[in-house]
N, C-alpha and C positions, 0 to 999 in steps of 0.2 A: 094736162088732161090725157088720159090713156086713150089711144086710138089703135085699133087693130088693123094692120096692113093686109093687103090682099094676099091670100095664102094658097091660091089655086094649085100652082106647081109644087109648092112645099107639101101640101096635104097629100098629093098624089105620091110623092116620093116617100113620105113617111108611112103611107098606108101599108106598104109591103112589110115594114118593120112591125106595125101593129098586128098584122096577120101572123107574123112569126111569134110575137109575144103571146098570142092566144094559145099557142101550143106549149108554152113553158109550164103551165100548170100540170101537164102530164108528167113532167120530170119532177116537179116540186111535190106532186101528190105522193110520190113514194117516200118523201121525207117524213110523212106522218108515222112511218114505221122505222125511222132511223134508230140505230142503236144508241146506247148511252153516250152522250157527248156530241151527238149529231145535232143539226139545227132543224127545227120544224118551221119557224117563221123567219123571213128576211125583213128587217126593218131598215128603211131608207130615210135618213134625215137630209133634206135639202137645205143647205145653208146658202141663202141667196143674197147677193150684193145689191143693195139699193142705195149706195152712196152717191154723192153728187156727180161723180164722173160717169156714172151709168146713164146720165142724160145726154151724153155725147153721141153724135151721129156715127153710125157704123154701117157703111154701104147703104142699104135701102131704108133704114129707119134708125131710131135711137137704140143704143145697146140694150136698154132695159126692155124695150118692146120686143125686140128680136129674141132675146133670151127667154122672156116669159112666155112668148108664143110657142116656142119649141118645147119648153118645159110643160106648159099646160097640155099640149098635145100628147106628150109622153105620159103625163099623169092620167089623162083620159084612158090610156091603154092599161096602165098598171092597176087601175081600180078594179079590173075584172079578175085579178089574180088573188085568190083567197088566202094564199100563204104569204102575201106581201102587205105590210103596213107602211104608211108614209107619215112624215111630219115635216113642218116647214119652220125654219128659223131664219129671220131676216135681220140684217144690220144696216145702219146708215139711213134709216127711213123715218126716224122720229125727231131728230134734232138737226136743224140746218147748221152749216158752217159758213163763216165763223160764228161763235167759238167752236172748238173741237170737243165733241162729247164721246169719249172712248168707252162709255157704258151703253152706247146706243146699239143694243142688240136685244132681240126678243124672240122667244118661242111663240110664234103666232098661231100655229096649229099643232097641237100635240099628237102623238101616235094614237090611232084609233082605227077601227074598221069603218068603212064607208065614209071617209072624211075627205075624199077627193074634191067634192063640191066646195068645202070650206077652203081648201088650199087654192083652188082656182079663183075663188072670189077674193081671197086675200092678195093673190098675185096681181089680179086685174086692177086693183086700186092702190098699188104702191106708187109713191112719188119719190124719186131719188133726191136726197137733200143733204146727207150727212157725211161722216168720215168712214174709215175702213178698219174696224177693230177685229181683225181676223182671229188673233190669238185668244182674245177674251170670248169671242163667239164659240170657238172650239172648246174652250175650257168649260163654258156653261153647257155645251152640248152633252157633256158627261151626264148631267142631270136630266137631260131630255129622254134618255133611254132608261125606262123603268126596269127594275131587275127582271131578268128572264134567262134561265139557264139554257134554254133550247132555242135561243134566238141568235141570228147572225146580224150584227149591227153595222150598217154602212153609212158613211158620211159622204155626200157629194156637194162640194163647195163650188159655187159658180161666181166668179169675180172678174173684174177688169183691172184690179190693182193689187199691190202688195200691202203688207201691214203698214198702217199709218199711225199707229199708236206705239207704245213702248213694249208691247208684248213680244213673245218669242213663239211663233206658231210651231216651229220644229220641236221645241221642248214640250209644248202642250200636246202635240200629236203623239210624241213618244210616250208620254205618261198615259194617254188614253189607251195606247196599245199595250203598254206594260201591265196595266190594270185589267186588260182583257175586255175593256168596254166596247171597243170597235176594232175592226181590222183596219189596215192602212187606208186612210181616206183617199178619195178621188178629188182632184182639183181641175176644173175646166176654166182656163183663162180665155177671156174675150178680147181678141185683138191686142194682146199684150206684147211688150218688148221681149224678143227671144232670150235676152239676158236674164229675165225674171225666172227662167227655168231653174237656175241654180238656187234661187231663193225658195222654190217650192219643192224641189226634189227630196228634201229632207222631211217635208210635211207628209207627202203621200205620192200617189200616182198622178203625175202632172201632164195635162194635155193642153196645148195652146191652139185655140181656134183663130188662125190668122184671118179667115174669111167667114162670112155668114153661113155659107153652106157647110163649111168644115165643122162648125159648131154642131149642126144637126148630126153629122156622121160621128163625131166624138161622143155626143150624148147617147147615141145608139150603142156604141161600143161599151161605154161605161155601164149602162143599164144591163146589157147582156152579161158583162163580167160580174155585175152585182148579183144577178139572179141564177147563173148557171154553175153547176158543179162540173168537174172534169174527171174522166175515167183514169184509173191507175190500177196497177197490180203489184203485189209484193212477191218476189221470187225468193223463197227460203232455200238457199243453195246447200246441197250436200257436199261431201269432201271432193267429189268429182266435178263440182260446178254445175250440177243439174238441179232444177227447182223441184225436188221431190219431197222436201220436208213440209209438213202441214199440221193442222189441228192444234194450233197454239194461239193464244190470245195476243193481239197486237194493240198497243195504245199509241195513238197519234196525239202529240202535245203541240200546242202553239208555241213556237220557238221563242217568241217575244214575251208573252205573258206567262208561259208555263202551264196554262190551263189545258185540261183534257178536251180534245176536239172529237175524237171517236175511239170507241173500243170495238174491235172486230176479231172474231175467231177466224184464223186463216183457213181457207177452204180450197180444195182441188175440185174444180167443176166436173161436169159429166163428160167433158172432152179431154180430161186429164191435164188441164192447165190451171195455174193459180187463178182463182176467181177474180173478176173485175170488181173494184170498189169505186165509189164516187167521193172525190175530195174537193174542198173549196180551193180554187186556184189562187185566191187572194192571200191565203195564209202561207207562212213558212213553217215547216214541221220539224219536230224531233220525234223519231220513232223508237219505241221500246218493244222489242219482241220478248215475250215472257217465257223464254226457254229457261232451263236451269243449267248454268246461271244465265241471266238475261243478256240480250244483245241490243246495242244501241246504234242508231244511225242519226247523225246530226245534219241539220240544214238541208232539208228536203224541200225543193221548190217544184211546184207543179205549173206547167205551162197551160194556160187556158186553151181548151179545144184540142189538146194534143195528148194522146194516151201516154202515160208515164209508167215506165217499168222501174221498180225500186228493188235492187238486188241486195240481199243480206246473207252473209256467210253464217249459216246455222246448222252445220252438220251434227247429227245426233245419233246416239246409240242407246242401249238400255242397260239398266242395272236391276237385278232382282235379288232378294234375300229370302232364302227358304229355310224354314224350321219345321220340317215335316214330323209328324207324329207327336206334336206337343201343342197343347192348348195354353201352356204357361206363358208363351210369348205372343199371344194374340194382340196385345196392346203395345208391343215393343216397336220402337222406331229407331232406325240407324241414323246417325248424324253424319251428313255429307259435307265435306269441305274440299275446295281446290287444294291440290298438293302444295304444301308449304305456306298456306294461308289460314288465318284464324276464323274468318267469317263463315258462319254456318249457312249453307245454301239450302238445305232441305232436311226435314225429319222424315225419313223414308220408312213407310209402314212395312213390316215384315210380311212376306208372302204376297207382295204386290210388285209389279214391274213398272218402272218409271223411266221416262226419257231424260237424258242429259246430253249436253254438248260433248262432242268427242274430246278426249284429253285424259289427264290423270287426276285422281282424287284420293284424299285421305279419308278414311272411314272409321268412325267410332261406334261400336254397338254396345249399348249400356246393359249388357248382361252382367252376371256375377261369376267370375271376374269379367271386366269389360274386355271386348275384343278390339284391338287396334290394328288396322290394315293401312298400309302406305303404298302410294303410287299404283293404285288400282286403275287399270286403263279401260276406258270406254271407247269402243271402236264403232265406226260408221255402220248403222243398221244391224249391229251385232248385240246379242244379249250376254252380258257378263253376269254369271250366277255365283253367288256366295252362299255356301251351305253353313248354317249355324248348327252346331252339334246339339243333339237332344239332351236336355239337362236332367238332373235328378233332384230329388227333394230330400232335405235333411231337417230333422227336428232335434233341437237342443233342449234337454230336460234338466232344469236346475231348480232346487228347492227354494232358493231365495234369489232375488235379483242381484246383479253384480256387474263387474267390469270385464268385458271380453272382446276379443277380435278373432277374425278368421283370416288365415294366411294360406296362399297357394305355395306348395313346395315345388320349387323349380330351380334346376341347376345349382343345387346346394345352397339355395337362398330361400328366404321367406318373402313372398310378395303379398303385401296387404290387399285384402279383398273388401272387407267391410267390418264394422263394429257391431256387436250385439247391443240390443236396446237395454239400457240400464234399469228400466222400471218393470220389465217383464220377467217372468220365470221361464215358461216354455215358449220357444220361438222356432218358426219354420222358415227356411230359405230355399230358393231355387238356385242351384249352382251348376256350372258346366262340369263335364267329366274331368277328373283329375285327382291328385293327391293333396290333401289339406291337413292343416293342424289348427285346432281351436285352443286358445289360451284364455283362461277365465279365473277370476277371483271373486268370491262372494263379498257383498257389501259389509256383511257382518264380520268377515275375517279381519283380524288385527295384525296378521303376520304375512309377509311376502311369501313365506314358505307354504302358505295355504293356496298358492297359485296352482291351478289344474291345467294339465296339458293333455289333449286328446288328438291323436292322429286318426284320420279316416279317409276313405276313398269314395268318390262319387262315380257311379257307373250310369251311362245313359238309360233313362227310363226307370231307374231304381228309386227306392224310398228307404231312408236310413234314420235311425234314432241314436243319439249320442248323449250319455249322461254326463253332466258337469257337476258332480258331487262325489 
């Protein structure tokens, strides 16, 4: 039968923590306006050990009585936080041993609002009797968390023993994290052998309560870590090592699952410093700064309660392409690649200024003929300007369609520019200034001697007509 021990001193000591919890909603309230990838709700699943060994005496009472008294008191506090939902899974409470029932685990109270009363009632009437199927309980816990893109899912496992069945809690925990279902679980051991730490370290954050009072302190620490975010700032460093770069989107990914945690546009605050952001200290991050090209930072760890500065080398300058006096190029976009590489970084609109990481770039401008520029250097905070010559317009007039091409005359050579369309008669093209030749033969002509050659010159802003007959 469940009997509640005297709790006078314990309640007094916990009351301070309850007072602290009442202020947590102020910080969580801001989460309602979190950017994409941020969490709005924290969901805590308590996985509670009600196996036979929990009936053992631990200082002032049985292990199960002490553990549930502290947990009930904590639940009493958490129920007032509107951004927190709780659920309770219990194992070892349905089938006595022997024989061993490794399926003895059940979600007793699912996630819901205002369900603290149900959790308290279920805890009060638990009788320890069965075995310890930790891995199977964690595996089923994946289904306890209903789909929620803006939720932060926490598992707090309270146990006095290690896996008693054939499951692998480490492998199950790893899969839960890889799938992005939960962050790394918390495990609170009740009077366990210190050697068991090695068993649980691969499962999650392990805390061993050697004494009754230590259990209370650990539970407070775990709940605080589960609820609080920690401040951080990203310093986007220029070529001199100063955090002057800004106004670029940054994506924080969970390093384990690869899922997006937050998207934030980097900002310099009104004091001239990189703005403070709030991150979940339970996650390990990979950061992508969406410069051109992007910059990555792997394995970012945040220490709970400690402001973290993340330095990123992101020195940038500007490129601009100008085609003044011409509306013909209003939809033209230059192709930007890093020098010596094939990957296209950007299709840069003409008459716009765009930021790039400092360095050298190869540029292709799809004019006729195309402009190829190599090793164009972008310097820190400097604008590199490329002027595109004003083109001219030429119209080819032919009585019948045919086969033809346009060549740029350059250094005693003919450089192919484009083909004429075979199904049209009159065609107009926009060409850069230069000397050209058009080679054409009508479809109806049956002799190569009927090939027509026309030399012409394009002058900026000019309009020209050439007959191909």
